[in-house]
Phi, psi and omega in degrees: 000139179299153179301141178084003183291333181280347183299134177083009182257353179297142177087353178276150175292159181304319182294320179293320180297319179296319179297316181299316180294320180295325177293320178298320177298318181296317179295320180297325180290328181279338187289315186305316180300318179296315179298320180297316179297317179296320179295319178298317180295318178295320178295321179298320180289325186270343183282161179144161180250115179074190177278151178300134182212171178298328185294328175298316179294324181296318179296318180299312180296316183299312183294319182298311185278340171293319178299314179289329178297328177299335185262010182302307180288315177301324180294320178301315180294313182294321179297318180289328179284324183284321181234070186293333185271331185224057186297308181296320181297311181292323176300318179295319181292319179298309180292330179295313179298316180299316182293319180294320176297323177295320177300320182287328187261337186301314178299322179296312181295319178298316180293320178295325179292336175291336183260313188262352179105164186274324189299315181301319183279336168299315180298314182295312184294317179293316182298314182285327178294324181269354182302325181290343190304308182295339181290344181298328178271348184263305182206115185293328178295316177294327179300309181289328176295318180291326175300317179297312184291329183296349177301338178301326181243014183276061180221046180300323184298321181296320179289320180295315179296323175294320177301314180296321179297328179293329190251007180234153172282160185299322182286348178255001189289321180296320177296318180295318178294325175296322177295321178298312180293325176295323177295319175302314179296321180296326179295338181265003182288309186253337188297318178297319178295318178296319178295319179295318179295316180297318182294316183286330184271315187244353179107160183294324184297323179292322177298319179293319179297319179295317178297320178297317180298319180291322177297318177296320177299320178297314178298316179297321179297318178296316181298317190263317194256335185276119176275160177290135183260339186268111178289157182300324184290340180271356182277145182296140181292326182272146177294161181295140178254159179296330180296325177291325186270337184291118182297327181286326174293323177297320176295326178296326179289338184301317183292345182276342180239115186298320182295312179297321179301312181296321180292319179293321176296320178298314179299315183295310184290330181277322187271342179300305177292328181293321178295319176297321179295313182295331183291340185225004187295321182288321174296320181297315180297321183284313189266339182252323183260000174083015177289138170283168178301321179294320180292325176298317179297318178296319179301313180298319181296316181296313179297322178296316179297316179295324179293323176301314178299320179295320181291327182291336179263006181298315180302306177301324178298315182292328177287328182276310185268337187093162184298313185299312183288331175293317177298318179296322178297316177298320179294323178298313180292328177295317178299318181295318183290325177294317178295321182293318175298319185292319184263349181290134180237001180239159183298318182297332179292327177293323178293320177296320178296326177297323177297315178296321180296324181295323178289323181292348182291354178283348188297308186294312177297329177294318178294317180297319178295319179297315179296317182297319183290343180252021181233155178289159183295328182272009179233016182297316180296320181294313183290323176292327175295324178295316179294316178295324177297321177295320175295323177297321176299318177294321177298335177276313185283322184299303178299321179296319179296314179296317181298317179294320179298313179297322180292316182295327182259018170055045175289121185271136179240047177284120184267018182289333180236073188292343182263006176247130179303131190260139182231169181300149183286154176226167180242125182277186186293343178258018178063028175260138185271135175231178180227122182291137180233022184279134183288341185275359177269142181299146179294171195278012174293332175243075190291340180292344180285351183268003182284350179295147183285143177270150179285165181297326179294320179295323179297317180294321177297320180296317179300317182295322177296315181297319182291327179291329183263000000 
């Protein structure tokens, strides 16, 4: 019985005393789980190595995306094997569900991190984002289902950017955000090539096991080494309201502030086509432009290295050109790279588009830095959650839009001839389906251009190619 339980029981009848004691026992039994949870939460807040710094956030981002980068090539293979008939469509739907869930949850998670601290939500977002990785070797259907569901917590960037805002001065924030984005790009430099080599040399299971181990290391690093960045005095005095967490209410606030409105429209219009592009670009390069798995990995590495360089000059760019003109510069290069990918029909054109894409990667960190510098310290998580939520909406609509377009125009993703540029299927005069492989036809970014009829000579050439392979 807890100390003091007998106090106040003198003079009570035996039956009353027994009832009183039994109630104390019941309360004592209920107390330990609550106390244990509270102790864990306090320990989580107090643990960490050194003072909170940008470098803690950089390690978290690097490990998370390095783990997923290892699976770039295996995912392409598994996606094509699991959904051989509608690869682009299913890829779009999976990413679409994930993105929409991220849009709905990002403002809530950002606002909660303003109240409860960043470390706890770093742990939650990283753990749930990486949770699908081991399922890839167990059950591919569950793997893709978990990727979709993980969108509820797939907003690590909003928490990381809020973490960085807590530990940096306003005049250093653009440089710090550039370092975060550069770290993300750096994580993609070697990981796809390493994952492709591991898969081809030792098998897919080892690549998945390695990615799982790195994801577990990331979670362990957050638990042990990452200190809390949000001081108690910076937390809002009032508890969080549903209006702060409601994504639709957050969108309603957008129209009241002209600057936020313009930034959110910019994020939506710029990231919608980019999200659709990113959801299928690696599959597109391999199956449509004739890139081998190794060449796709090299392509990612080159673009990643160039992106690191672009992010490192973000701080000087924003000081020289200003926030607005830096964002405009990134948008200009994004427009050019999208057009180049769309109209490019040769391999070298894809490499040139990759160079443009690396420069355009400054857009999002520039917008995030601009939003952060114009927001109060106790609302960093909320505003970053709004921006991340808008990106999440684009991550949902962009891949779904691309997937539906490819499906409607019968873009074939048959991986039997991976070294021949792949085009939408057609039906010959005997109702037999073929796949055009001619280099002079525009790539499938504009699939409606493939509805033109092929000549009889082209049909015969296609048959001969199919029979040889």
